[in-house]
C-alpha positions as semicolon CSV with decimal commas, in nm:
position;residue;x (nm);y (nm);z (nm)
1;M;-12,194;2,152;9,807
2;A;-12,264;2,507;9,930
3;R;-12,383;2,620;9,587
4;T;-12,595;2,305;9,544
5;R;-12,752;2,356;9,887
6;E;-12,842;2,715;9,802
7;A;-12,999;2,605;9,474
8;L;-13,199;2,320;9,630
9;H;-13,321;2,499;9,942
10;N;-13,314;2,861;9,825
11;G;-13,105;2,972;10,123
12;W;-12,761;2,963;10,273
13;D;-12,857;2,819;10,614
14;K;-12,759;2,456;10,674
15;N;-12,820;2,163;10,905
16;D;-12,751;1,790;10,903
17;S;-13,070;1,692;10,722
18;K;-13,009;1,944;10,444
19;D;-12,648;1,833;10,410
20;A;-12,764;1,470;10,379
21;Q;-13,011;1,565;10,106
22;V;-12,743;1,760;9,920
23;I;-12,497;1,469;9,939
24;L;-12,759;1,223;9,810
25;H;-12,849;1,461;9,528
26;M;-12,486;1,502;9,421
27;L;-12,433;1,125;9,431
28;R;-12,748;1,077;9,223
29;I;-12,634;1,317;8,947
30;G;-12,277;1,185;8,954
31;A;-12,113;1,506;9,082
32;T;-11,834;1,318;9,259
33;Q;-11,457;1,303;9,265
34;R;-11,229;1,008;9,319
35;Y;-11,064;0,993;9,660
36;V;-10,728;0,821;9,682
37;D;-10,659;0,676;10,026
38;P;-10,283;0,720;10,092
39;L;-10,266;0,401;10,299
40;A;-10,451;0,193;10,040
41;A;-10,245;0,344;9,756
42;G;-9,919;0,288;9,944
43;I;-9,807;0,651;9,931
44;N;-9,856;0,749;10,294
45;D;-9,483;0,720;10,371
46;L;-9,399;0,924;10,060
47;Q;-9,640;1,199;10,162
48;E;-9,495;1,218;10,511
49;M;-9,139;1,240;10,376
50;S;-9,236;1,503;10,119
51;K;-9,423;1,724;10,365
52;T;-9,155;1,690;10,632
53;H;-8,885;1,779;10,379
54;E;-9,081;2,090;10,279
55;A;-9,126;2,197;10,643
56;I;-8,755;2,146;10,718
57;S;-8,654;2,332;10,399
58;K;-8,870;2,630;10,494
59;A;-8,724;2,637;10,846
60;K;-8,373;2,609;10,699
61;T;-8,439;2,900;10,463
62;Q;-8,572;3,119;10,745
63;T;-8,270;3,039;10,962
64;W;-8,030;3,102;10,674
65;H;-8,190;3,442;10,603
66;R;-8,173;3,527;10,972
67;I;-7,799;3,460;10,968
68;L;-7,739;3,662;10,651
69;T;-7,956;3,961;10,742
70;H;-7,900;3,995;11,117
71;Y;-7,601;3,816;11,265
72;L;-7,343;3,852;10,989
73;P;-7,394;4,228;10,930
74;L;-7,329;4,283;11,301
75;Y;-7,057;4,037;11,395
76;F;-6,876;3,946;11,069
77;P;-7,013;4,132;10,762
78;E;-6,722;4,057;10,525
79;I;-6,756;3,678;10,560
80;E;-7,081;3,674;10,361
81;R;-6,901;3,667;10,026
82;F;-6,768;3,320;10,115
83;A;-7,112;3,185;10,201
84;G;-7,196;3,005;9,876
85;N;-7,532;2,825;9,867
86;S;-7,750;2,728;10,160
87;R;-7,641;2,362;10,134
88;S;-7,282;2,447;10,226
89;D;-7,235;2,303;10,570
90;W;-6,865;2,389;10,577
91;F;-6,943;2,761;10,593
92;L;-7,169;2,716;10,895
93;A;-6,915;2,486;11,060
94;L;-6,650;2,753;11,013
95;L;-6,880;3,019;11,157
96;E;-6,966;2,802;11,453
97;R;-6,598;2,770;11,542
98;F;-6,500;3,127;11,444
99;P;-6,810;3,347;11,477
100;T;-6,619;3,678;11,493
101;P;-6,303;3,823;11,333
102;G;-6,148;3,845;11,679
103;S;-6,177;3,469;11,726
104;I;-5,978;3,419;11,406
105;I;-5,707;3,672;11,487
106;A;-5,670;3,535;11,840
107;V;-5,537;3,197;11,718
108;G;-5,302;3,345;11,460
109;R;-5,255;3,261;11,093
110;E;-5,102;2,917;11,145
111;G;-5,352;2,817;11,412
112;F;-5,645;2,930;11,202
113;T;-5,512;2,746;10,897
114;S;-5,467;2,428;11,098
115;E;-5,820;2,434;11,245
116;A;-5,998;2,560;10,934
117;W;-5,832;2,305;10,705
118;T;-6,060;2,024;10,817
119;L;-6,369;2,248;10,838
120;V;-6,355;2,391;10,488
121;G;-6,367;2,049;10,321
122;R;-6,264;1,969;9,966
123;K;-6,186;2,289;9,778
124;V;-5,975;2,346;9,468
125;S;-5,774;2,632;9,622
126;K;-5,822;2,561;9,991
127;A;-5,500;2,731;10,105
128;R;-5,583;3,046;9,911
129;L;-5,940;3,049;10,045
130;I;-5,831;3,011;10,408
131;N;-5,568;3,282;10,368
132;D;-5,828;3,512;10,210
133;I;-6,064;3,457;10,504
134;Y;-5,786;3,537;10,750
135;E;-5,693;3,858;10,567
136;T;-6,060;3,954;10,559
137;A;-6,086;3,905;10,936
138;C;-5,784;4,130;10,993
139;T;-5,955;4,422;10,814
140;S;-6,311;4,358;10,932
141;I;-6,537;4,638;11,061
142;A;-6,746;4,403;11,277
143;L;-6,864;4,502;11,623
144;P;-6,596;4,440;11,888
145;V;-6,787;4,170;12,076
146;D;-6,618;3,911;12,294
147;E;-6,638;3,552;12,175
148;D;-6,779;3,434;12,508
149;S;-7,054;3,700;12,519
150;V;-7,424;3,613;12,530
151;A;-7,478;3,762;12,183
152;I;-7,223;3,526;12,027
153;T;-7,373;3,236;12,225
154;M;-7,708;3,312;12,060
155;F;-7,534;3,336;11,722
156;R;-7,380;2,993;11,767
157;M;-7,716;2,854;11,875
158;V;-7,875;2,969;11,550
159;I;-7,584;2,826;11,351
160;A;-7,624;2,491;11,525
161;Q;-7,993;2,495;11,440
162;A;-7,916;2,558;11,073
163;R;-7,663;2,274;11,064
164;S;-7,911;2,039;11,229
165;L;-8,175;2,125;10,968
166;I;-7,926;2,061;10,687
167;Q;-7,848;1,719;10,834
168;Q;-8,218;1,633;10,869
169;R;-8,286;1,738;10,511
170;N;-7,998;1,526;10,382
171;E;-8,124;1,224;10,578
172;I;-8,472;1,258;10,426
173;E;-8,326;1,283;10,076
174;Q;-8,114;0,972;10,130
175;T;-8,409;0,780;10,274
176;A;-8,632;0,881;9,984
177;H;-8,376;0,778;9,725
178;A;-8,312;0,445;9,897
179;M;-8,685;0,372;9,916
180;L;-8,763;0,469;9,556
181;S;-8,445;0,369;9,373
182;E;-8,605;0,047;9,247
183;N;-8,938;0,213;9,162
184;R;-8,984;0,229;8,785
185;D;-9,197;0,545;8,798
186;Y;-8,927;0,715;9,005
187;Q;-8,661;0,610;8,756
188;L;-8,864;0,745;8,462
189;L;-8,926;1,078;8,636
190;R;-8,556;1,117;8,717
191;M;-8,476;1,098;8,345
192;I;-8,672;1,419;8,279
193;P;-8,452;1,733;8,289
194;G;-8,505;1,935;8,606
195;I;-8,663;1,656;8,811
196;G;-8,436;1,543;9,092
197;P;-8,496;1,309;9,386
198;I;-8,716;1,551;9,585
199;N;-8,918;1,667;9,285
200;A;-8,981;1,306;9,186
201;L;-9,074;1,222;9,546
202;T;-9,323;1,513;9,558
203;I;-9,486;1,414;9,229
204;L;-9,536;1,053;9,338
205;A;-9,652;1,160;9,686
206;E;-9,905;1,419;9,570
207;A;-10,033;1,257;9,250
208;G;-10,004;0,890;9,342
209;D;-10,034;0,662;9,041
210;L;-10,042;0,890;8,738
211;R;-10,193;0,610;8,530
212;R;-10,531;0,680;8,689
213;F;-10,552;0,994;8,473
214;N;-10,678;0,874;8,136
215;H;-10,570;1,193;7,958
216;H;-10,302;1,448;8,030
217;R;-10,568;1,721;8,046
218;Q;-10,710;1,551;8,355
219;F;-10,368;1,559;8,517
220;L;-10,319;1,925;8,422
221;K;-10,652;2,007;8,584
222;F;-10,552;1,810;8,892
223;C;-10,238;2,027;8,912
224;G;-10,429;2,350;8,845
225;L;-10,241;2,405;8,518
226;D;-10,554;2,411;8,301
227;L;-10,683;2,731;8,141
228;A;-11,004;2,893;8,268
229;T;-11,202;3,202;8,169
230;C;-11,438;3,391;8,398
231;Q;-11,745;3,498;8,201
232;S;-12,098;3,612;8,281
233;G;-12,345;3,741;8,024
234;T;-12,162;3,964;7,781
235;F;-11,858;3,991;8,009
236;R;-11,559;3,772;7,928
237;G;-11,249;3,790;8,142
238;R;-10,893;3,699;8,059
239;T;-10,802;3,337;8,000
240;K;-10,550;3,229;8,264
241;L;-10,450;2,936;8,482
242;S;-10,732;2,813;8,700
243;K;-10,501;2,731;8,997
244;Y;-10,780;2,516;9,143
245;G;-10,559;2,210;9,167
246;N;-10,276;2,081;9,382
247;A;-10,053;2,379;9,464
248;R;-9,753;2,165;9,568
249;L;-9,755;1,980;9,236
250;R;-9,784;2,308;9,047
251;R;-9,490;2,455;9,237
252;T;-9,284;2,139;9,189
253;F;-9,327;2,144;8,811
254;W;-9,249;2,516;8,806
255;M;-8,923;2,465;8,997
256;A;-8,832;2,167;8,777
257;T;-8,884;2,386;8,470
258;Q;-8,657;2,654;8,615
259;V;-8,381;2,393;8,641
260;A;-8,448;2,236;8,300
261;I;-8,414;2,560;8,101
262;R;-8,067;2,610;8,249
263;Q;-7,947;2,275;8,119
264;R;-7,823;2,205;7,769
265;D;-7,977;1,999;7,493
266;N;-8,331;1,935;7,606
267;S;-8,669;2,019;7,457
268;F;-8,761;2,260;7,738
269;R;-8,469;2,492;7,673
270;D;-8,530;2,459;7,299
271;K;-8,899;2,546;7,336
272;L;-8,819;2,848;7,553
273;G;-8,591;2,975;7,279
274;R;-8,871;2,942;7,025
275;Y;-9,117;3,124;7,255
276;V;-8,895;3,426;7,323
277;A;-8,734;3,441;6,978
278;G;-8,730;3,805;6,871
279;H;-8,843;3,924;7,217
280;P;-8,548;3,852;7,451
281;N;-8,621;4,148;7,681
282;D;-8,997;4,105;7,713
283;P;-9,064;3,983;8,071
284;D;-9,434;3,921;8,006
285;R;-9,358;3,693;7,712
286;R;-9,099;3,504;7,915
287;R;-9,346;3,460;8,202
288;K;-9,604;3,316;7,964
289;A;-9,338;3,092;7,813
290;M;-9,244;2,961;8,159
291;T;-9,610;2,887;8,232
292;A;-9,642;2,694;7,908
293;L;-9,322;2,502;7,984
294;T;-9,453;2,416;8,331
295;A;-9,763;2,265;8,172
296;K;-9,537;2,078;7,930
297;M;-9,333;1,943;8,222
298;A;-9,653;1,804;8,375
299;R;-9,758;1,650;8,041
300;V;-9,419;1,485;7,996
301;A;-9,426;1,344;8,350
302;H;-9,771;1,199;8,287
303;A;-9,669;1,059;7,947
304;V;-9,350;0,881;8,055
305;I;-9,526;0,707;8,345
306;K;-9,846;0,622;8,158
307;T;-9,663;0,479;7,856
308;G;-9,365;0,342;8,050
309;T;-9,119;0,493;7,801
310;E;-8,806;0,691;7,878
311;Y;-8,784;1,065;7,817
312;R;-8,661;1,159;7,470
313;P;-8,515;1,511;7,456
314;F;-8,617;1,613;7,104
315;L;-8,911;1,396;7,011
316;E;-9,083;1,682;6,826
317;R;-8,789;1,714;6,587
318;A;-8,881;1,374;6,448
319;D;-9,226;1,512;6,362
320;T;-9,240;1,635;6,001
321;R;-9,487;1,907;6,102
322;W;-9,228;2,081;6,316
323;K;-8,988;2,325;6,152
324;D;-8,686;2,501;6,290
325;P;-8,778;2,869;6,349
326;S;-8,439;2,971;6,205
327;L;-8,558;2,842;5,866
328;W;-8,875;3,053;5,857
329;S;-8,699;3,367;5,734
330;R;-8,514;3,169;5,464
331;E;-8,837;3,011;5,337
332;G;-9,006;3,352;5,335
333;A;-8,717;3,505;5,143
334;T;-8,721;3,219;4,894
335;A;-9,095;3,256;4,844
336;T;-9,054;3,632;4,790
337;L;-8,780;3,581;4,535
């Protein structure tokens, strides 16, 4: 609208009458976009769950980093190697009860084993793990701070906050799965490698009904995964992603691709191998391959919902035009001979 106003009125200044003229002009020439009302489309609840989950996840990550980079190096640095991933509530529960090595040594080996047994949860070698933590506490170089000091009280407060955020995130994931478990679009998206409950929730919340995109190129443009080239006169810039679409959708497909290439027997991992074949240590080629796979993830999500068919891992192998890259060298050698 700003560019149209400048072209119509030969100036950048604006007022209500000029804005009304610009809006009427754009409606007249058909320069419009479709607006999807979340309430009318029935995705308002999905959007609220998705955005709340993202906000809680960011807060959880910040709290987790604060624990790892500030509190643990001061009060129990050796315990970090038992941390695991940020979804491990048992580690935070153990820290909340025993925030310092002194609190572990004070109860003795048997007392610590008895209390930690229920906190650690289901582990393959639980007795060995608990004994290793106790031995680590006995040789710790942590600051000699009393367990009832104000500093440890603040430490426990941050741990309680992290545990509360984990619980809230789990509740949102359970609610989302219960709400969408009978949704056919949700079921089709879950069949795609790398797309879990939250990724599927974000796609449905941000894109709505994917059937409204007549072609997958429209959906790619909506996600900002289309290619664009800046050019003026004789100047022509590099062709790259436009990134003028929905950033949350673009990030969701990128994260789903990161998960898919680590799984076995799917077309995404297979396509990555073909992209980087012969260049395993080229980071630029791998980055371009990941971008192409992200666009493919978006195309597959659009295709399975629009056609209502389930994901097939190696559909391209059924195409006679596709050839295994491992056979190229053999064909070339045969032709040479």
